[in-house]
Structures are given as C-alpha cells and as structure tokens.
N, C-alpha and C positions, 0 to 999 in steps of 0.2 A: 504579555498575555496573548494567547491566540484567540480567545473568545471574549466578546463583550458581556455586559451585565445581562443581556437578554439571551445569552447562550449562542449568539450568532458569530460566525467567523469575522474577526475584526481585521479585514484586509487593509483598510486605511491606516489603522494603528500600527500594523506590522510594517507597512511601507514607511510611514512617517518616522518610525524609530530607527530606520537604517541610516547609518552615517552617509552612505553613498547617495541616498535620496536627499538628505539634508544639505549636503555639499552642493549638489547640482541645482537644487531649487532655491538656494540662498539668494540668487539674483532673479529667480522667477522665469528663467529661460533655459531651455534644453538645447544645447548646441549639437551639431553633427558629431563633433569630437567626443562630447560627453555620452552621446548615444552609442558611439563605437566602443568607448571604454567600458560602458556597462555591459554591452554585448560580449566583450572579451571576458569580463568578470564572470558572467553566467556560463560561458563556454568552459572557462577554467574550472569552475565548481562542478559542472557536469562531468568533465573528464576526471576530476578527482574522485567523484562518486563512482565512476567506472572502475577505478583502481581500488577503492576502499571497500566496496560492498559486493556481496554475492550476486549472481544473476537474478535470483529471486528478489533480493532487496532492490536491485536496479529496476526490475519490472515494476515494483511497488512505487519507487521514486518517480519513474517515468509516468505512471498513471496519475500519481499525485500532482506532479508538475503540469501535466496536460489538463487535468480537471480543474486545477486552480486557475490556469490561464483561460479555460472555457468560462469559468465563473467571472473572471475579470472582464472578459469580452462581453458577457451578458450584462454586467453592471454598466459598461460603457454604452451599449446599445439601449439599455433601459433609460439611462440619463439623456441620450440623444432623442429618444421618443418623447420624453417629457418636456423637451425644449420647444416642441412644436405646438 
C-alpha cells in the first residue's frame, strides 16, 4: 500500500517491504559494497524505464523520482532538526 491510514505517503512502509532493504539491513550495517549494488540496481531500473516508456512518461517518472527524493531529504533534515 502506498498510503497509510491517514492518507499520507508511507515511504517507510514502501522501503521496509523491499527485499533489497531487508537483506541489507538484516545485520544493521550498510557496507560500501551494498551501497554500490543498490546504486547499480537503481541505474538499471532507470535505464529500463528509458527503454520501456515514452518521452512523456519518462518526464513524469523523472519528476516523480526527483520529488520523492526531495521528500526523503526533507524527512531526513526534519529528523536531524528534532535531534537538537
């Protein structure tokens, strides 16, 4: 499910349900190799999107990807602010 009971985007739930996240976080440590592998997975998926979708679809995917990462960065900064 993309949204939680309050109708908000459930980023944590989406991430937690991904097998790639579960495998890497099983030991609670993200290694340089695991980071590299995940980067390669994302690059592979983006290249596949270039092949599968029209230019208009790609523009939408690019915007969605960018805005989702902006939101993720905001969550990160928000949490850091609240640690102080």
